[in-house]
C-alpha positions in Angstrom: -15.1 11.9 -1.8 -11.4 11.9 -2.7 -10.5 11.5 -6.3 -9.3 8.1 -7.4 -6.9 9.6 -9.9 -4.7 12.4 -8.8 -2.7 13.3 -11.9 -2.3 12.6 -15.6 1.1 10.8 -16.1 1.1 9.5 -19.7 -0.7 9.3 -23.0 -0.2 5.9 -24.8 -0.5 5.7 -28.5 -0.4 2.5 -30.6 1.4 2.8 -33.9 2.2 0.5 -36.8 5.8 1.6 -37.3 7.6 2.9 -34.2 10.7 4.2 -36.0 8.8 6.2 -38.6 6.4 7.7 -36.0 9.3 8.7 -33.7 11.0 10.4 -36.6 7.8 12.3 -37.4 7.4 13.5 -33.8 11.0 14.5 -33.5 11.8 15.8 -37.0 8.5 17.5 -37.8 7.2 18.6 -34.4 10.4 18.9 -32.3 9.1 16.4 -29.7 11.8 14.3 -28.1 14.3 12.9 -27.4 12.6 9.5 -27.5 14.0 6.7 -25.3 13.2 3.4 -27.0 12.7 0.1 -25.2 11.7 -3.5 -26.0 9.3 -5.3 -23.8 9.2 -9.1 -24.0 9.4 -12.2 -21.9 13.0 -11.4 -21.1 12.4 -7.9 -19.8 8.9 -8.2 -18.3 7.7 -10.8 -15.8 4.2 -12.0 -15.1 2.7 -10.7 -18.3 -1.0 -11.2 -18.7 -3.8 -10.2 -21.2 -7.4 -10.3 -20.0 -6.3 -11.7 -16.7 -4.6 -14.8 -18.3 -0.9 -15.4 -18.1 0.6 -15.0 -21.6 3.9 -13.6 -23.0 3.6 -10.7 -25.5 6.1 -8.3 -27.1 6.3 -4.7 -28.1 8.6 -1.9 -28.8 7.9 1.5 -27.2 9.3 5.0 -27.2 9.0 7.5 -24.4 9.3 11.3 -24.4 8.0 14.1 -22.2 5.7 16.8 -23.5 5.6 19.3 -20.7 4.8 17.3 -17.5 3.1 14.4 -19.4 5.0 11.5 -20.8 4.0 10.3 -24.3 4.4 6.7 -25.1 4.4 5.3 -28.6 3.8 1.5 -28.8 4.4 -0.9 -31.7 3.0 -4.4 -31.0 5.5 -7.2 -32.1 2.9 -9.9 -32.1 -0.9 -10.5 -32.3 -1.3 -11.3 -28.6 -1.3 -8.0 -26.7 -4.1 -5.6 -26.1 -2.1 -3.2 -28.3 -2.4 -5.6 -31.2 -6.1 -6.0 -30.6 -6.5 -2.2 -30.6 -4.5 -1.8 -33.8 -6.7 -4.4 -35.5 -10.0 -2.9 -34.3 -9.2 0.9 -34.4 -6.0 1.5 -36.3 -3.4 3.8 -34.9 -4.3 6.1 -32.1 -4.6 6.8 -28.4 -4.8 3.5 -26.5 -4.7 4.6 -22.9 -3.9 7.3 -20.4 -1.8 6.5 -17.3 -3.1 8.1 -14.1 -1.4 8.7 -10.8 -3.2 7.4 -7.7 -2.9 7.8 -3.9 -1.2 4.3 -4.1 -1.1 1.4 -6.5 -2.6 -0.9 -3.8 -5.5 1.4 -3.1 -6.1 1.8 -6.9 -6.2 -2.0 -7.2 -8.7 -2.2 -4.4 -10.9 0.4 -6.1 -10.7 -1.6 -9.4 -11.7 -4.8 -7.6 -14.5 -3.2 -5.7 -15.9 -1.6 -8.9 -15.3 -4.6 -11.1 -12.8 -2.9 -13.4 -11.4 -5.9 -15.2 -7.7 -6.3 -16.0 -6.9 -5.8 -19.7 -3.1 -6.2 -19.6 -0.4 -6.4 -17.0 3.3 -6.8 -16.6 6.1 -6.4 -14.1 8.9 -4.5 -15.8 12.5 -4.8 -14.7 11.6 -6.5 -11.4 10.3 -3.3 -9.8 7.6 -1.6 -11.9 4.0 -2.8 -12.2 1.9 -1.6 -15.2 -1.8 -2.5 -15.1 -4.4 -1.6 -17.7 -8.0 -1.6 -16.5 -11.3 -1.8 -18.4 -12.6 1.7 -17.8 -14.0 2.5 -21.3 -17.7 2.2 -20.3 -17.2 4.8 -17.6 -14.4 7.0 -18.7 -14.4 6.4 -22.5 -10.8 5.4 -22.4 -8.5 2.7 -21.0 -6.7 3.7 -17.8 -3.2 2.4 -16.9 -2.2 2.2 -13.3 1.5 2.6 -12.4 3.0 0.6 -9.5 6.7 1.6 -9.3 8.5 0.3 -6.3 10.7 2.7 -4.3 13.8 1.1 -5.9 12.6 1.7 -9.5 15.1 3.4 -11.8 14.7 3.8 -15.5 16.8 1.2 -17.3 19.0 2.2 -20.2 17.1 2.4 -23.4 17.9 0.3 -26.4 18.3 3.5 -28.3 17.5 7.2 -28.3 16.2 9.4 -31.1 17.5 11.9 -32.0 20.8 11.0 -30.4 
């Protein structure tokens, strides 16, 4: 059997205060630079939580640690799965993003194996992000990436340190 997941892409951590956490990673541990983005109804289309269409908002920061991207996420409302996680567990690792043979084949695997959607969005008109309920099997949430060939990282709102 071929593996469903082919590479670890990202570790996603939910935090209460994005700016303070970014400063700690950068100033104390030398991890960075951090590219900071805001996700909301103006930057992400087709948002859903638990398979239901809903708008939510968060700030996030991205930095590479070796070949793995680290993502810090601060929920800006009480709607997202990040907000639920923060309420139930406090700050900590929310998900890991895994590479797959293809986004479409991964969706087929999820449907076939009843791995329910937790949260979804279509960022910048050419990047799907899709969290699936894999905690019972894998003891963590898995995020599937679906970048289209035309995907290019947008300019961040800010970068720390500059």
